[in-house]
N, C-alpha and C positions, 0 to 999 in steps of 0.2 A: 467397042463395046465389048468386045471381051474383056479388054486390056482394063476399061475403066470398071467392070463389075470383078476384077481382080483385085485390083487395089481396094474395093470397099469392102470385099473378105478381108483382106491384108487390115484394115483401120478396127473393122470389126474384130477383127483377131488380139489384137495387140490393145483394144480397153478391155475385152473380157478378163486378159492376162493380167492388166492393172487393176481392175476391181475387185481380182480375187486377193494380188498380195497386200491389198490395205485390210479384207480381213482375215488375215494368216492369224491363229490361235500361239503361235511361236512367243506372242506379245508377252504372255503371262511369265515368263523367265521372271521381268522383274517383281513381281509378288516377291519374290526370296525376301527383297531388301527390307520389309516390315519385319519378317522373321527375324533377321540377323539381330534385328535393332533393339527386340523383345530380349533373345538371349543375353546383348550385353548389358541391358538394363537389370536382369535379375543376379547376374553374378556378382554385382555391387553390393549388393545385399548383406552378404554373410562378414561383412567389414562391419559396419554398425555394432553387430553383437559381442565382436572384442571385448567392446567398455568393462561392463560387467566384471568379467573375470580379472580385469586388471585393478579393481575398486575391492573383491573380495581377497586378494591377495596382500595387497597393501595396510587393510584392515587385521589381517593374521599377525604379519611382521612387527605391527605399533604391540602384541599383547605380552607382556610381561610378569614374572610373579616376582615379588619382593625377597630374598635369600633369605632363610631360617637365621638366627643368631643363634651360636651353638657358643661362645662364650670363651675364654682361655685360660689357661693356669700359668699363676706366678712367675716370671720370670728368675732363672737360674741361671749362676755363674760361676764357672771353673767345672764344669761337669767332666773335663780329662777326654779320655778316649774314650768312643762310645764300644759296646761291650756285646753287643747280640750281632751275630752275621748267623752265616747256614751250617756253621758246628755246632751251635746253639741248641742245647736240649732239654726238652720237659721233663719234670719230675710232679711228683705227688703236691711236694711245697713250693712250684714257682717255675721259673725259665731262666735259667743260668743264676745269675746274683740276684733276681728280682723276684723276693721272695713274699708271698703273700701273709701282709696284715702290715706290709709297710707303708708308709705314709705315700702320698702321691708326692712330696720332693725327696723321701730318699729310694724311691723306685726309679726315678729317674737320674740322681744320682749316681745308682747299681749300675744302670743298662747304659752311662755319660751320654745321654741326647736327652731333648726336651717331649714330652707326650702331647701330642694336638688332640684335643677332644674330636668326638665323631656323632657325636647325642650333645643335646645341651648340658652344661653341668650343671649338675645339681647333686638328692641326694645319692644317685647311683647314674652312671655315666664313663662310657666308651672312650677308649682313647687310642689313638697308635703311638708308636716311636717312629720318630723321625730321621733317623739315622739306622736304620735296622731293615732286613730283610722284609720286605711285601708278607701280610698274610698272618700277622701277628696281632691280635688287639684286645689291648686290658680292660679290663673291669672296676673300674674305681669305685667303693661303696662307701660311705662314710666316713670321707676321705683315706681308706688304705684301697691298696691293691688285693682282689679277693679271687680273680679269676684269670687267664690267659686264654685265647682262642686260637688256635693255630689254622687257615686256611690254606697250607701249604704243603707240598709234597718233600721240601728240603730242609725240613723242620722236624723231628720225629721226638720220642721217649728216649731216654735214657738206653732202652734196648732194642732199639730201633723201630718202634711200631708208630704209624702215623696215616696221611693219607696217602689211599692208592693202595694200600693192603686191603687182604679179602677179611670177611667174618669167621675163616677158619684159622689161619695166621693169626689174629688177635688170640685167637681161643685156646691153638697151640702153643702161643705163648706164656702166657698168664693161667691158663686154667681154671680150678674155681674159682677163684680172683675176679673172674668175670659175671657177672651178671647182665643178661639179655631180656631185653622187652623190645616189644614193637614200638615205633613212635604213634603219637595220636594220631597224627592225619593217615598213618600207614604209608607212607611214601617209603620206609623202610626199619631197621631199626636201630637202638638206644645199648650198647655195649658198656658199664660201667662197671670198671676197676676197684675194689672195696680193697686197701690195704689189708696186711694179718695185722700188723703191730695195731695196738692196742695208742697208740699216741700219734697215731696219724690215723683215728679214726672219724675225722671229721675231715679228711680230704679224700677228692675222688678225680679219677682220670675217666672222664668221657668218650668215646668214640661213636660217631654218628655215620649211618651206613646208609646205600640205597638198595637195600638189601642184600646185595653181593659185599660192596669192598667200601671201605672208607673214604667219606667224603669229607669228612673233616673231624677235629678234637679235640678236646680243652682241659684245663687241668683245674681246681678251684677249690676252695671251701666251702663247706654246705649252709648256707642254703640253696648258695647264688649258683653251685656246681652243677646242679639239679634243673635250675632254669634253661628253660627251652624256645621262651618269647624276650628275650632281650631283656633291659633291667626294668623291671617292674614300675607303674606309673605310681607316682608318688602322690 
């Protein structure tokens, strides 16, 4: 009888253990699978946003502008050897053998090189010599050279004045022949060299400063020597 009772209790104990096992809350671990699936779905969404960016870049690359036709000067033969170099000097009447009042053809022959227009060829235009130091620009007005602009410190006046000099040095060099006035935009000053000789009264050498040092200078005949805004619109 006692043995039977012990066996019955054992069977009941096993049944209780099995019943509790089927109700174990650890089965909730499998709920993480939907969460992982949701993450995977959201990470793929940004890929679709790259398409508009590619389209915009393609449109920008196809944008072009028509180049402005500057024109050219008539071809010249037998120009000889180039004469403009870093030993060239500016005077009140020109740059080396290129003298104000020369025709464009005569000026090119004097320089030993062709001039290339950098503004549209017309009544007034700017041109640079092909075989010469950078920083030289000639003004051609009505078919003749009337001014030369210097934007390099390698070329100076015959007295050695040029880009990089202080205003004080220019005044010390030329004294009372320098007339100083502020630039209209307030960015510096304009120092005008006025020749003493009556025969040179139509010529000027102009030094533009940033308020302290010379940043560019030019020489030419009036009224072009006093022009600050490039060739006037015709």
